[in-house]
N, C-alpha and C positions, 0 to 999 in steps of 0.2 A: 504494499500499499504506500502510496506517495504522500508525503507531508504537504499540507496546504499552507502556503505562506500568507500571512495577513500583512498587507501594506498600509501604511498610514498615508493619508492624503490631506492636504489643507483644504478646508471647505471654503467655498466662496458663495456669495449671494447670487442665486440664479433667478429669483422671481421677486418682483415688487408688486404687492397687491394694489389693485386699482378698482374703483367702482365704475360700472357702466350701466346705462339705462337701457332696458329691453322693453319692447312692445310686443304684445301678442294678441291676436284677434281670436275670440271664441264666439261661436254662434251655435244656435240650437235649431234643429230641423226635425220635426215630428218626434220630439223628446230625446233625440240623439245629439250629443255634443260633438262638435267638430272644431278643430283648431289648426292654425298654420304654425310654422316654425317661428319661435321668437327671433326678433331682429332689432338692431339698433336703428333701423330706418323707419321712422315714424310715418313718413309719407307712404311708404310701401304698405304698411299695415292699414292706413286709412283707405287706400285704394282697394285693398282686399276686403275690408269691412264694408265698404260701399257696395261692392259687387255681391257680397254674401247677404247683405241686408235685404236684397230683392227677393231672396229665396228662403230666408230663415224666419223663425218665430221671434227670436231675440238675438241681437248681435252687439258685442261690446269689445272695446280695446282695453287691455290691461297693461299697466305700466308698472315695472318693478326694477329695483336696483340690485345688482349682484356684484360680488367681489370676483375679479378675474386677475390672473397673473399676467404680468408684463415681463418679458425677458430682460434681464439686466446684464451688465457687463462686469468684468473684474474690477475690483477697487485697488 
């Protein structure tokens, strides 16, 4: 059996948390919920909601903030 060597490495910061705002359109049709993929593009969600509102019982755009990593460099 071969020995496993443990090597030490210096850690560096690789991610800096950042908040982004996401928008998501949810609409109901005959009691079934439909949604599209959340996006940072509010106008895209509004266009989607406008189109779906013609065919759904209820249509809303939800806005929420999430923490996302941003890649950082070495210090």
